[in-house]
C-alpha positions in Angstrom: 103.7 9.4 -34.1 105.9 12.4 -33.7 105.0 15.9 -34.7 106.1 16.8 -38.2 104.3 20.1 -38.8 105.8 23.4 -37.8 104.1 26.1 -35.8 103.5 28.5 -38.8 102.3 25.6 -41.0 99.9 24.5 -38.2 98.4 28.0 -37.9 98.0 28.2 -41.6 96.2 24.8 -41.7 93.8 25.9 -38.9 93.1 29.2 -40.6 92.6 27.4 -44.0 90.4 24.8 -42.3 88.2 27.5 -40.7 87.8 29.3 -44.0 87.0 26.1 -45.8 84.4 25.2 -43.1 82.8 28.6 -43.6 82.7 28.0 -47.4 81.1 24.6 -46.7 78.4 26.2 -44.7 77.7 28.8 -47.4 77.5 26.0 -50.0 75.2 23.9 -47.8 72.8 26.9 -47.3 72.7 27.6 -51.0 74.2 31.1 -50.7 77.2 30.2 -52.8 77.4 27.8 -55.7 80.7 26.0 -56.3 80.9 23.8 -59.3 81.8 20.1 -58.8 82.4 20.5 -55.1 79.9 19.5 -52.5 79.4 20.9 -49.0 80.2 17.5 -47.6 83.5 17.3 -49.4 84.4 20.8 -48.2 83.4 19.9 -44.7 85.7 16.8 -44.7 88.6 18.8 -46.1 88.0 21.5 -43.4 88.0 18.9 -40.6 91.2 17.3 -41.9 93.0 20.6 -42.0 91.9 21.7 -38.5 92.8 18.3 -37.0 96.2 18.3 -38.7 96.9 21.8 -37.5 95.7 21.2 -34.0 97.7 18.0 -33.6 100.7 19.2 -35.7 100.8 15.8 -37.4 100.4 15.2 -41.1 100.2 11.6 -42.6 101.1 12.8 -46.1 104.3 14.5 -44.7 105.1 11.3 -42.9 104.6 9.2 -46.0 106.9 11.6 -48.0 109.5 11.8 -45.2 109.0 15.6 -44.7 109.6 17.0 -41.2 108.8 20.7 -40.8 108.8 20.7 -37.0 112.1 22.3 -35.7 111.8 21.2 -32.0 111.0 17.7 -30.9 
């Protein structure tokens, strides 16, 4: 599968994933209470964002035919 995520988008995904992972840890420790969202769900979302940013491949972009990667 070819890359379809641009560099800036990848950096934003990684940063968002790290922030979401930090929030998941806070929810798991009981420091922060978030309605309807579990720490496991936040952890999965964080992992997906970090992996997509690191590999610069997004399955949703591929399904929708979006290509944000300028250089192949």
